[in-house]
N, CA, C and O of each residue as an XYZ file, in Angstrom:
900
protein
N     107.647    113.033    116.262
C     108.932    111.992    116.948
C     107.883    110.581    116.598
O     106.660    110.621    116.735
N     108.413    109.744    116.273
C     108.328    108.174    116.296
C     107.760    107.853    117.744
O     108.156    108.206    118.854
N     106.510    106.922    117.276
C     105.883    106.950    118.854
C     105.516    105.566    118.632
O     104.770    105.540    117.653
N     105.746    104.141    119.205
C     104.737    102.860    118.973
C     103.902    102.810    120.420
O     103.945    101.960    121.309
N     103.381    103.637    120.352
C     102.584    103.743    121.460
C     100.881    102.538    120.794
O     100.445    102.224    119.686
N     100.437    102.234    122.345
C      99.050    101.337    121.675
C      98.041    101.457    122.595
O      98.359    101.334    123.778
N      96.729    101.701    122.277
C      95.674    102.185    122.669
C      94.753    100.709    122.658
O      94.675    100.133    121.573
N      94.117    100.151    123.754
C      92.991     99.190    123.531
C      92.048     99.658    124.406
O      92.129     99.733    125.632
N      91.033    100.006    123.586
C      89.487    100.498    124.134
C      88.454     99.843    123.528
O      87.937     99.885    122.411
N      88.205     98.965    124.967
C      86.696     98.324    124.811
C      85.620     99.140    123.616
O      85.630    100.366    123.498
N      84.922     98.435    122.969
C      84.122     99.148    122.147
C      83.038     97.791    121.218
O      83.497     96.757    120.733
N      82.112     98.062    121.207
C      81.129     97.179    120.258
C      79.813     97.218    121.212
O      79.875     97.392    122.429
N      78.697     97.045    120.527
C      77.695     97.058    120.710
C      76.981     95.770    121.411
O      76.634     94.878    120.637
N      76.749     95.603    122.688
C      76.151     94.765    123.150
C      75.197     94.285    124.061
O      75.091     93.144    124.510
N      74.142     95.822    124.406
C      73.374     95.706    125.198
C      73.736     96.570    126.332
O      72.738     97.073    126.849
N      74.719     96.862    126.816
C      75.191     97.251    127.678
C      74.940     98.238    128.674
O      75.122     98.252    129.891
N      74.482     99.050    127.871
C      73.958    100.601    127.774
C      75.787    101.751    127.198
O      76.949    101.411    126.974
N      75.213    102.795    127.193
C      76.371    103.623    126.490
C      77.535    103.416    126.907
O      78.419    103.016    126.148
N      77.730    103.648    128.160
C      79.223    103.776    128.609
C      79.943    102.076    128.389
O      81.088    102.005    128.835
N      79.527    101.080    127.920
C      79.628     99.800    127.797
C      79.931    100.037    126.198
O      80.730     99.265    125.669
N      79.421    100.912    125.533
C      79.438    100.420    123.900
C      80.549    101.219    123.325
O      81.432    100.536    122.806
N      80.716    102.527    123.295
C      81.095    103.108    122.608
C      82.637    103.705    123.131
O      82.774    104.173    124.262
N      83.453    103.641    122.417
C      84.911    104.323    122.861
C      85.218    105.820    121.938
O      86.268    106.397    121.657
N      83.796    106.115    121.639
C      84.113    107.650    120.784
C      85.004    106.931    119.438
O      86.059    107.542    119.269
N      84.834    105.931    118.584
C      85.430    105.919    117.577
C      85.554    107.211    116.809
O      86.602    107.845    116.684
N      84.322    107.552    116.281
C      84.319    109.030    115.428
C      85.361    110.124    115.783
O      85.600    110.956    114.907
N      86.168    110.238    117.270
C      86.991    111.147    117.774
C      88.256    111.054    116.761
O      88.865    111.690    115.901
N      88.225    109.730    117.511
C      89.664    109.023    116.602
C      89.754    109.294    115.161
O      90.778    109.826    114.734
N      88.592    108.923    114.200
C      88.608    108.785    112.802
C      88.905    110.578    112.574
O      89.645    111.079    111.727
N      88.216    111.175    113.439
C      88.321    112.832    113.160
C      89.504    113.466    113.513
O      89.537    114.693    113.417
N      90.766    112.690    114.016
C      92.184    113.248    114.636
C      92.688    112.645    113.721
O      93.841    113.057    113.588
N      92.348    111.539    112.684
C      93.090    110.422    111.908
C      93.440    111.333    110.513
O      92.501    111.599    109.763
N      94.942    111.848    110.151
C      95.116    113.012    108.873
C      96.918    112.504    108.656
O      97.682    112.099    109.532
N      97.096    112.640    107.684
C      98.851    112.551    107.400
C      99.441    110.989    108.016
O     100.603    110.842    108.393
N      98.776    110.285    108.026
C      99.239    108.986    108.589
C     100.030    109.135    109.652
O     101.130    108.628    109.870
N      99.033    110.281    110.664
C      99.734    109.788    111.981
C      99.437    108.745    112.669
O     100.303    108.280    113.410
N      98.151    108.134    112.587
C      98.155    106.991    113.508
C      97.542    105.761    113.078
O      97.453    105.737    111.851
N      97.206    105.002    113.492
C      96.634    103.930    112.462
C      95.400    103.316    113.629
O      95.598    103.013    114.806
N      94.374    103.271    113.017
C      92.825    102.800    113.678
C      92.610    101.584    113.246
O      92.605    101.405    112.028
N      92.409    100.591    114.051
C      92.732     98.890    113.753
C      91.211     98.335    114.309
O      90.918     99.150    115.185
N      90.418     97.615    114.241
C      89.729     96.636    115.100
C      89.895     95.409    114.346
O      89.391     95.201    113.242
N      90.727     94.497    115.088
C      90.789     93.071    114.492
C      89.360     92.399    114.805
O      88.588     92.704    115.714
N      89.175     91.205    113.624
C      88.146     90.709    113.343
C      88.461     89.494    114.348
O      87.549     89.295    115.150
N      89.547     88.662    114.459
C      90.258     87.312    114.929
C      91.330     87.586    116.070
O      92.011     88.592    116.269
N      91.265     86.308    116.800
C      92.810     86.381    117.467
C      94.001     86.473    116.411
O      94.841     87.343    116.642
N      94.160     85.733    115.357
C      94.763     85.743    114.742
C      95.320     87.444    114.120
O      96.417     88.003    114.111
N      94.142     87.784    113.720
C      94.409     89.039    112.918
C      94.824     90.302    114.179
O      95.251     91.419    113.888
N      94.596     89.841    115.498
C      94.857     90.846    116.600
C      96.542     90.461    116.830
O      97.477     91.252    116.952
N      96.561     88.999    116.843
C      98.199     88.753    117.130
C      99.194     89.170    115.744
O     100.421     89.167    115.839
N      98.585     89.472    114.650
C      99.697     89.798    113.658
C      99.449     91.354    113.572
O     100.235     92.030    112.908
N      98.496     91.886    114.152
C      98.180     93.500    114.167
C      99.170     93.985    115.460
O      99.793     95.041    115.358
N      99.269     93.217    116.584
C     100.615     93.705    117.241
C     102.005     93.321    116.920
O     103.000     94.014    117.133
N     101.977     92.276    116.447
C     103.427     91.716    115.862
C     103.876     93.069    114.998
O     104.953     93.612    115.243
N     102.951     93.587    113.944
C     103.514     94.408    112.838
C     103.939     95.601    113.602
O     104.814     96.372    113.209
N     103.125     95.750    114.980
C     103.456     97.056    115.360
C     104.702     96.946    115.908
O     105.450     97.917    115.796
N     105.147     95.807    116.571
C     106.563     95.595    117.447
C     108.103     95.769    116.415
O     109.219     96.205    116.697
N     107.469     95.152    115.031
C     108.413     94.916    114.052
C     108.413     96.089    112.824
O     109.374     95.939    112.069
N     107.867     96.789    112.609
C     107.658     97.909    111.395
C     108.437     98.808    111.957
O     108.554     98.874    113.181
N     109.110     99.668    111.064
C     110.097    100.805    111.402
C     109.444    101.658    111.370
O     109.872    102.569    112.079
N     108.082    101.989    110.623
C     107.259    102.742    110.673
C     106.371    103.202    111.863
O     105.248    102.704    111.946
N     106.818    104.211    112.896
C     106.661    103.818    114.070
C     105.296    105.102    114.531
O     105.459    106.319    114.453
N     104.584    104.715    114.789
C     103.150    105.399    115.175
C     101.926    104.805    115.977
O     101.604    103.617    115.999
N     101.224    105.978    116.714
C     100.327    104.754    117.892
C      99.521    104.201    116.913
O      99.345    104.580    115.755
N      99.032    103.221    117.537
C      97.687    102.099    117.535
C      97.024    102.235    118.233
O      97.287    102.118    119.430
N      95.528    102.635    117.625
C      94.322    102.436    118.601
C      93.923    101.349    118.301
O      93.984    101.010    117.119
N      93.511    100.669    119.064
C      92.883     99.470    118.938
C      91.220     99.033    119.335
O      91.113     98.410    120.391
N      90.344     99.224    118.817
C      89.091     99.076    119.253
C      88.348     97.485    119.777
O      87.487     96.998    119.045
N      88.564     97.100    120.459
C      88.319     95.597    120.546
C      86.845     95.432    121.541
O      86.713     96.054    122.595
N      85.742     94.434    120.962
C      84.665     94.464    121.618
C      84.605     93.159    122.625
O      84.661     92.004    122.205
N      84.474     93.542    124.124
C      84.212     92.515    125.020
C      84.295     91.222    124.594
O      85.218     90.407    124.601
N      82.951     91.175    124.152
C      82.230     89.849    123.893
C      82.808     88.868    122.897
O      82.436     87.714    122.683
N      84.048     89.729    122.179
C      85.137     89.081    120.736
C      85.508     88.735    121.734
O      84.324     88.484    121.960
N      86.302     88.274    123.167
C      87.132     87.892    123.729
C      86.842     86.124    124.074
O      87.677     85.251    124.311
N      85.255     86.019    123.989
C      84.553     84.377    123.914
C      84.098     84.205    122.473
O      84.102     83.062    122.014
N      83.757     85.092    121.809
C      83.198     84.696    120.354
C      84.053     83.711    119.736
O      85.280     83.805    119.755
N      83.161     82.384    118.964
C      83.485     81.274    118.533
C      83.729     81.677    117.239
O      84.450     80.944    116.562
N      83.185     82.911    116.635
C      83.536     82.647    115.318
C      85.007     83.811    115.166
O      85.474     84.054    114.053
N      85.500     84.337    116.251
C      86.716     85.231    116.348
C      87.840     84.309    116.606
O      88.975     84.720    116.363
N      87.658     83.018    117.104
C      88.919     81.860    116.845
C      89.531     82.058    116.065
O      89.287     83.002    115.314
N      90.644     81.223    115.888
C      91.561     80.948    115.265
C      92.746     79.859    115.066
O      93.763     79.678    115.735
N      92.336     79.300    114.092
C      93.134     78.121    113.880
C      94.619     78.316    114.423
O      95.087     79.452    114.498
N      95.517     76.948    114.886
C      97.035     77.419    114.793
C      97.593     77.736    113.715
O      98.749     78.115    113.902
N      97.290     77.744    112.731
C      97.792     77.735    111.243
C      97.663     79.204    110.900
O      98.554     79.799    110.295
N      96.349     79.875    111.362
C      96.341     80.932    111.040
C      97.438     81.906    111.546
O      97.778     82.849    110.832
N      98.004     81.694    112.778
C      99.032     82.637    113.867
C     100.526     82.371    112.489
O     101.357     83.278    112.444
N     100.685     81.330    111.650
C     101.590     81.799    110.851
C     101.725     82.090    109.898
O     102.706     81.762    109.232
N     100.476     83.050    109.355
C     100.264     83.660    108.541
C     101.394     84.716    108.157
O     101.941     85.235    109.130
N     101.742     85.034    107.163
C     102.834     86.376    107.303
C     102.164     87.751    107.880
O     102.953     88.416    108.551
N     101.428     88.056    107.802
C     101.528     89.487    108.116
C      99.249     89.753    108.534
O      98.377     88.892    108.643
N      99.193     90.727    108.595
C      98.228     91.580    109.256
C      97.162     91.952    107.550
O      97.492     92.590    106.551
N      96.034     91.312    107.840
C      94.965     91.834    106.603
C      94.297     93.161    107.507
O      93.625     93.250    108.534
N      94.948     94.237    106.402
C      93.753     95.561    106.314
C      92.174     95.266    106.560
O      91.318     95.638    107.363
N      92.255     94.290    105.300
C      90.809     94.047    104.831
C      90.660     92.585    104.760
O      91.176     92.079    103.764
N      90.205     91.962    105.399
C      89.828     90.447    105.125
C      88.831     89.960    104.517
O      87.939     89.487    105.222
N      88.682     89.929    103.063
C      87.994     89.220    101.976
C      87.203     88.136    102.479
O      87.643     87.754    103.563
N      85.999     87.377    102.012
C      85.485     86.833    101.768
C      85.506     85.589    100.863
O      85.191     85.649     99.674
N      85.849     84.582    101.414
C      86.336     83.489    100.672
C      85.210     82.358    100.358
O      85.402     81.518     99.479
N      83.923     82.398    101.201
C      83.132     81.512    101.196
C      81.679     81.612    100.396
O      80.751     80.810    100.497
N      81.723     82.734     99.624
C      80.920     82.975     98.722
C      81.522     83.467     97.207
O      81.397     84.691     97.224
N      81.877     83.229     96.435
C      82.188     83.289     95.166
C      81.128     84.198     94.001
O      79.987     83.859     93.688
N      81.901     85.454     93.479
C      81.073     85.801     92.536
C      79.336     86.360     93.151
O      78.247     86.392     92.578
N      79.759     86.728     94.518
C      78.712     87.546     94.869
C      77.850     88.741     94.233
O      78.364     89.417     93.342
N      76.831     88.954     94.579
C      75.753     90.195     94.085
C      75.782     91.350     94.457
O      75.711     92.392     93.806
N      75.942     91.081     96.066
C      75.977     92.559     97.086
C      77.484     92.335     98.283
O      77.924     91.305     98.793
N      77.805     93.338     98.363
C      79.193     93.298     99.354
C      78.854     93.810    100.337
O      78.252     94.863    100.129
N      79.009     93.441    101.746
C      78.841     94.254    102.825
C      80.543     94.489    103.297
O      81.528     93.785    103.073
N      80.442     95.372    103.798
C      81.644     95.672    104.504
C      81.441     96.274    105.616
O      80.601     97.173    105.649
N      82.179     95.906    106.796
C      81.673     95.993    107.967
C      83.246     96.163    109.019
O      84.342     96.002    108.483
N      83.135     96.471    110.399
C      84.526     96.373    111.575
C      83.704     95.651    112.202
O      82.495     95.426    112.149
N      84.620     95.308    112.840
C      84.098     94.514    114.198
C      83.042     93.450    114.566
O      82.647     92.578    113.791
N      82.622     93.626    115.867
C      81.598     92.208    116.024
C      80.470     91.808    115.002
O      80.169     90.675    114.628
N      79.693     93.514    114.495
C      78.937     93.321    113.622
C      79.151     92.689    112.281
O      78.259     92.775    111.438
N      80.340     92.020    112.006
C      80.847     91.414    110.892
C      80.479     90.114    110.857
O      80.163     89.475    109.854
N      80.543     89.592    112.405
C      79.793     87.725    112.509
C      79.084     87.724    112.959
O      78.876     86.631    113.486
N      78.010     88.812    113.245
C      76.843     88.696    112.941
C      76.122     88.957    111.880
O      74.905     88.929    111.693
N      77.087     89.236    111.149
C      76.208     89.534    109.548
C      76.272     87.920    109.088
O      75.243     87.381    108.681
N      77.601     87.142    109.180
C      77.931     86.151    108.655
C      76.914     85.165    109.039
O      76.537     84.348    108.199
N      76.418     85.162    110.270
C      75.480     84.340    111.218
C      74.306     84.652    110.327
O      73.746     83.814    109.620
N      73.983     85.901    110.415
C      72.608     86.249    109.409
C      72.813     85.399    108.163
O      72.353     84.258    108.143
N      73.412     85.843    107.227
C      74.221     85.185    105.944
C      73.471     83.651    106.456
O      72.271     83.451    106.271
N      74.227     82.806    107.004
C      73.821     81.422    107.322
C      72.392     81.193    107.723
O      71.879     80.185    107.237
N      71.855     81.726    108.296
C      70.361     81.320    108.806
C      69.609     82.015    107.882
O      68.393     81.962    108.065
N      70.072     82.763    106.775
C      68.944     83.200    105.691
C      69.313     81.867    104.546
O      68.414     81.598    103.749
N      70.348     81.219    104.487
C      71.016     80.921    103.529
C      71.354     81.592    102.200
O      71.130     81.264    101.035
N      71.748     82.267    102.560
C      71.860     83.741    101.461
C      73.506     83.034    100.706
O      74.442     82.596    101.375
N      73.460     83.090     99.591
C      74.660     82.483     98.837
C      75.210     83.554     97.706
O      76.037     83.229     96.854
N      74.544     85.094     97.832
C      75.064     86.189     96.769
C      75.197     86.910     97.667
O      75.569     87.977     97.180
N      75.101     87.022     99.011
C      76.196     88.138     99.650
C      77.616     87.933     99.992
O      77.507     87.083    100.876
N      78.940     88.174     99.854
C      80.092     88.671    100.268
C      80.229     89.527    101.327
O      79.712     90.629    101.139
N      80.737     89.370    102.326
C      80.991     90.049    103.825
C      82.405     90.477    103.719
O      83.264     89.599    103.799
N      82.768     91.729    103.547
C      84.364     91.984    104.134
C      84.472     92.313    105.471
O      83.458     92.800    105.972
N      85.495     92.165    106.218
C      85.841     93.054    107.446
C      87.088     93.607    106.941
O      87.975     93.098    106.256
N      86.932     94.910    107.499
C      87.367     96.169    107.183
C      88.478     96.371    108.861
O      88.166     97.257    109.658
N      89.530     95.563    109.109
C      89.780     95.354    110.097
C      91.261     96.677    110.088
O      92.185     96.565    110.893
N      91.225     97.442    109.397
C      92.157     98.601    109.524
C      91.249    100.400    108.947
O      91.490    100.952    107.873
N      90.413    100.853    109.850
C      89.807    101.572    109.250
C      91.077    102.815    108.634
O      90.949    103.205    107.474
N      91.921    103.207    109.255
C      92.705    104.385    109.010
C      94.185    103.489    109.215
O      94.339    102.587    110.038
N      95.266    104.016    108.197
C      94.944    104.131    106.832
C      93.841    103.425    106.349
O      93.632    102.262    106.692
N      93.097    104.056    105.559
C      92.208    103.122    104.712
C      93.102    102.321    103.946
O      94.206    102.741    103.600
N      92.489    100.699    103.544
C      93.456     99.676    102.876
C      92.694    100.288    101.545
O      91.721     99.604    101.226
N      92.906    101.302    100.801
C      92.012    101.429     99.103
C      92.506    100.356     98.265
O      91.692     99.866     97.482
N      93.685     99.900     98.281
C      94.411     98.958     97.553
C      93.766     97.526     97.520
O      93.234     97.179     96.466
N      93.772     96.323     99.023
C      92.913     95.730     99.437
C      91.266     95.578     98.796
O      90.612     94.658     98.304
N      91.054     96.846     99.071
C      89.376     97.166     99.167
C      88.871     96.777     97.554
O      87.899     96.186     97.083
N      90.327     97.581     96.879
C      89.696     97.543     95.354
C      90.182     95.519     94.561
O      89.899     94.766     93.629
N      90.876     95.591     95.568
C      91.115     93.808     94.616
C      89.817     92.913     95.071
O      89.008     92.395     94.302
N      89.812     92.862     96.365
C      88.407     92.163     96.817
C      87.497     92.655     96.136
O      87.131     91.802     95.327
N      86.758     93.865     95.999
C      85.518     93.956     94.886
C      85.794     93.700     94.048
O      84.875     94.019     93.293
N      87.088     92.951     93.127
C      87.445     92.830     91.848
C      87.326     91.312     91.634
O      87.439     90.696     90.574
N      87.072     90.841     92.865
C      86.852     88.864     92.716
C      85.338     88.702     92.500
O      84.921     87.620     92.087
N      84.437     89.781     92.771
C      82.772     89.805     92.468
C      83.027     90.801     91.483
O      83.181     92.017     91.596
N      83.042     89.898     90.304
C      82.911     91.063     88.896
C      81.082     91.267     88.793
O      80.799     92.321     88.222
N      80.032     90.568     89.178
C      78.774     90.589     88.844
C      78.351     91.497     90.551
O      77.177     91.415     90.912
N      78.827     91.875     90.985
C      78.214     92.693     92.244
C      77.760     93.537     91.817
O      78.486     94.129     91.018
N      76.155     94.215     92.067
C      75.588     95.053     91.843
C      75.501     96.138     92.929
O      74.951     97.190     92.600
N      76.004     96.008     94.260
C      76.282     97.481     95.551
C      77.018     96.661     96.555
O      77.142     95.467     96.830
N      77.516     97.978     97.048
C      78.271     98.175     98.009
C      77.734     98.484     99.389
O      77.277     99.624     99.303
N      77.560     98.018    100.653
C      76.972     98.046    101.620
C      78.169     98.608    102.667
O      79.107     97.828    102.832
N      78.217     99.792    103.332
C      78.267     99.787    105.041
C      78.000     99.438    105.787
O      77.073    100.184    106.102
N      78.105     98.509    106.732
C      77.219     98.084    108.202
C      78.284     98.558    109.120
O      79.491     98.321    109.093
N      77.404     99.461    110.143
C      77.954     99.734    111.727
C      76.753     99.728    112.605
O      75.603    100.080    112.342
N      77.136     99.371    113.433
C      76.718     98.969    114.340
C      76.260    100.385    115.210
O      75.173    100.389    115.787
N      77.210    101.646    115.266
C      77.107    102.947    115.756
C      75.907    103.667    115.115
O      75.389    103.143    114.129
N      75.442    104.783    115.579
C      74.388    105.267    114.996
C      75.275    106.319    113.923
O      76.486    106.539    113.920
N      74.371    106.785    113.167
C      75.222    107.219    111.843
C      75.729    108.922    112.269
O      76.272    109.536    111.350
N      75.584    109.562    113.432
C      76.663    110.392    113.573
C      77.674    110.304    114.406
O      78.305    111.180    114.998
N      77.818    108.511    114.386
C      79.136    108.252    115.263
C      80.061    106.944    114.522
O      80.204    107.072    113.306
N      80.436    106.212    114.898
C      81.446    105.389    114.688
C      82.596    106.321    113.372
O      83.162    107.402    113.214
N      82.374    104.870    112.629
C      83.402    105.445    111.194
C      82.591    106.237    109.700
O      83.094    106.718    108.685
N      81.496    106.128    110.037
C      80.231    106.340    108.995
C      81.208    108.231    108.096
O      81.607    108.500    106.963
N      81.172    108.969    109.360
C      81.707    109.785    108.689
C      82.643    110.242    107.680
O      82.603    111.127    106.825
N      83.628    109.241    108.088
C      85.376    108.826    107.772
C      84.609    108.148    105.902
O      84.067    108.938    105.129
N      84.706    107.245    105.710
C      84.537    105.678    105.497
C      83.472    105.983    104.162
O      83.899    105.482    103.122
N      82.113    106.747    104.014
C      80.804    106.901    103.568
C      81.011    107.411    102.403
O      80.393    106.898    101.471
N      82.168    108.854    102.042
C      82.570    109.392    101.089
C      83.569    108.660    100.520
O      83.920    109.163     99.453
N      84.039    107.880    100.749
C      85.531    107.334    100.363
C      84.646    105.999     99.841
O      84.886    106.052     98.635
N      83.795    104.871    100.023
C      83.129    103.963     99.397
C      82.340    104.460     98.661
O      82.114    103.923     97.576
N      81.858    105.334     98.943
C      80.806    105.866     97.573
C      81.405    106.355     96.483
O      80.838    106.307     95.391
N      82.939    107.025     96.682
C      83.845    107.304     95.444
C      84.262    105.906     94.554
O      84.625    105.829     93.380
N      84.055    104.758     95.641
C      85.064    103.379     94.882
C      84.058    102.754     93.950
O      84.171    102.324     92.802
N      83.039    102.833     94.785
C      81.113    102.303     94.214
C      81.176    103.201     93.114
O      81.298    102.648     92.021
N      81.122    104.544     93.117
C      81.132    104.949     91.755
C      81.812    105.029     90.684
O      81.375    105.374     89.586
N      83.220    104.630     91.018
C      83.977    104.063     90.099
C      83.835    103.053     88.932
O      84.095    102.999     87.730
N      83.334    102.346     89.819
C      83.336    101.058     89.246
C      81.401    100.286     88.802
O      80.909     99.184     88.559
N      80.853    101.995     88.954
C      79.516    101.742     88.004
C      78.151    100.863     89.617
O      77.008    100.588     89.253
N      78.394    100.694     90.537
C      77.932     99.823     91.824
C      77.268    100.868     92.395
O      77.870    101.941     92.431
N      75.712    100.782     93.041
C      75.245    100.999     93.888
C      75.886    101.292     95.321
O      76.378    100.274     95.809
N      75.995    102.376     96.073
C      76.172    101.809     97.612
C      74.963    102.276     98.114
O      74.022    102.765     97.488
N      75.131    101.995     99.786
C      74.671    102.731    100.644
C      74.762    101.977    102.174
O      75.349    100.923    102.420
N      74.110    102.717    102.991
C      74.540    102.679    104.091
C      73.650    101.679    104.890
O      72.493    101.533    104.495
N      74.211    100.759    106.311
C      72.982    100.885    107.325
C      73.272    100.757    108.724
O      73.572     99.653    109.179
N      73.227    101.532    109.277
C      73.702    101.756    110.680
C      72.237    102.585    111.667
O      71.157    103.111    111.396
N      73.000    102.294    112.807
C      71.256    103.217    113.811
C      70.712    104.858    113.278
O      71.504    105.562    112.653
N      69.836    105.166    113.475
C      69.527    106.523    113.370
C      70.160    107.166    114.230
O      70.319    106.899    115.421
N      70.586    108.161    113.541
C      71.723    109.684    114.733
C      71.003    109.784    115.951
O      69.803    109.740    116.221
N      72.087    109.937    116.652
C      71.955    109.729    118.277
C      72.150    110.470    119.514
O      73.285    110.489    119.991
N      71.347    110.989    120.012
C      72.772    112.086    121.093
C      73.526    111.339    122.245
O      74.552    111.729    122.803
N      72.821    110.188    122.496
C      73.460    108.832    122.858
C      74.324    107.722    122.257
O      73.933    107.199    121.214
N      75.122    107.438    122.652
C      76.154    106.184    121.928
C      74.895    104.951    121.758
O      74.732    104.359    120.691
N      74.041    104.680    123.006
C      73.308    103.746    122.739
C      72.260    103.521    123.606
O      72.497    103.889    124.757
N      70.771    102.850    123.340
C      70.313    102.627    124.380
C      70.656    101.834    125.724
O      71.300    100.788    125.799
N      70.087    102.559    126.763
C      70.188    101.791    128.065
C      69.545    100.248    128.171
O      70.179     99.398    128.797
N      68.213     99.899    127.515
C      67.785     99.023    126.924
C      68.204     97.476    126.124
O      68.308     97.126    124.948
N      68.396     96.693    127.664
C      68.595     95.293    126.133
C      67.909     94.865    125.342
O      68.361     94.469    124.267
N      66.426     94.812    125.688
C      65.582     94.801    124.585
C      65.459     96.059    123.848
O      65.959     95.763    122.762
N      65.226     96.849    123.803
C      65.709     98.069    122.987
C      66.774     97.579    121.450
O      66.687     97.416    120.233
N      67.828     97.513    122.692
C      68.913     97.331    122.081
C      69.137     95.811    120.470
O      69.614     95.861    119.336
N      68.260     94.330    121.588
C      68.745     93.385    120.642
C      67.123     93.620    119.362
O      66.819     92.804    118.492
N      66.340     95.003    119.674
C      65.587     95.308    118.648
C      66.158     95.945    117.544
O      65.797     95.857    116.370
N      67.331     96.772    118.146
C      67.575     97.738    117.008
C      69.129     96.333    116.448
O      69.784     96.519    115.422
N      69.222     95.865    116.805
C      70.230     94.597    116.099
C      69.069     94.333    115.165
O      68.712     95.201    114.368
N      68.467     93.146    115.243
C      67.837     92.905    114.441
C      67.467     92.970    113.117
O      67.502     92.122    112.225
N      66.946     94.624    113.148
C      66.513     95.239    112.249
C      68.112     95.809    111.965
O      68.658     94.832    111.454
N      68.704     96.455    112.014
C      69.977     96.369    111.136
C      70.493     95.464    110.507
O      70.799     95.678    109.334
N      70.696     94.421    110.994
C      70.950     93.188    109.964
C      69.944     92.618    109.174
O      70.297     91.724    108.404
N      68.658     92.976    109.204
C      67.790     92.792    107.925
C      67.856     93.740    106.957
O      67.409     93.544    105.827
N      68.453     94.902    107.350
C      68.477     96.363    106.494
C      69.495     95.915    106.047
O      69.344     95.972    104.826
N      70.482     95.487    106.268
C      71.561     95.131    105.455
C      71.497     94.106    104.300
O      72.217     94.160    103.303
N      70.538     93.147    104.548
C      70.440     92.197    103.763
C      69.006     92.369    102.743
O      68.463     91.455    102.124
N      68.544     93.977    102.784
C      67.610     94.326    102.139
C      67.689     95.141    101.133
O      67.679     96.319    101.489
N      67.817     94.855     99.237
C      67.998     95.583     98.356
C      67.642     97.213     98.980
O      66.843     97.121     99.913
N      67.879     98.064     98.806
C      67.125     99.462     98.473
C      68.462    100.527     98.565
O      69.430    100.579     99.325
N      67.979    101.414     97.308
C      69.097    102.566     96.924
C      69.156    103.853     97.982
O      69.740    104.898     97.698
N      68.371    103.594     99.418
C      68.821    104.628     99.949
C      70.062    104.663    100.990
O      70.770    103.660    101.074
N      70.308    105.687    101.702
C      71.603    105.659    103.087
C      70.491    105.555    103.939
O      70.652    105.486    105.158
């Protein structure tokens, strides 16, 4: 039966403990199959607007599950100019137009993508492109392939997530990105927190240390996962 249900779930690692960090994204990814739902994590205000507009207008009526980090409500990098609201559609993958012909491609979803771009500015890195995967399911394979093609000299693709390795979208996206990278002769690795029984630490200091380590590893060349 067609269903236009929209679920808005707070999700994002902000140092406030397990219950404030995870909406159990991995459980929704496990349930996703046969185009039975849409799972999104919009990166900007305009993307959020276009995502909801698409849900209201499209004839293809499936539940929309939205993960929304609370800090993104006030994050300056998540704001949008008026012109961006006039664009024609929601982008399931947001490419990177700040870096041309990158050597490394980072793909992330949610708040950590903005933190990666801030880290790139801090490092004055001009060789790393950062894509926002705003739609986790159905995975936008065509858009991903087109965006990667814009960087013909890229050597590696890196999936970066804030969640532990046994949580988040890793279980779903890693084998798919690995196949995409292999088909193009690119190295592939992932950066994530170590597997854990808890969604997040209860210590703000420990969280900050983990986050700094996560960002540093994303910009470090390595063949290990």
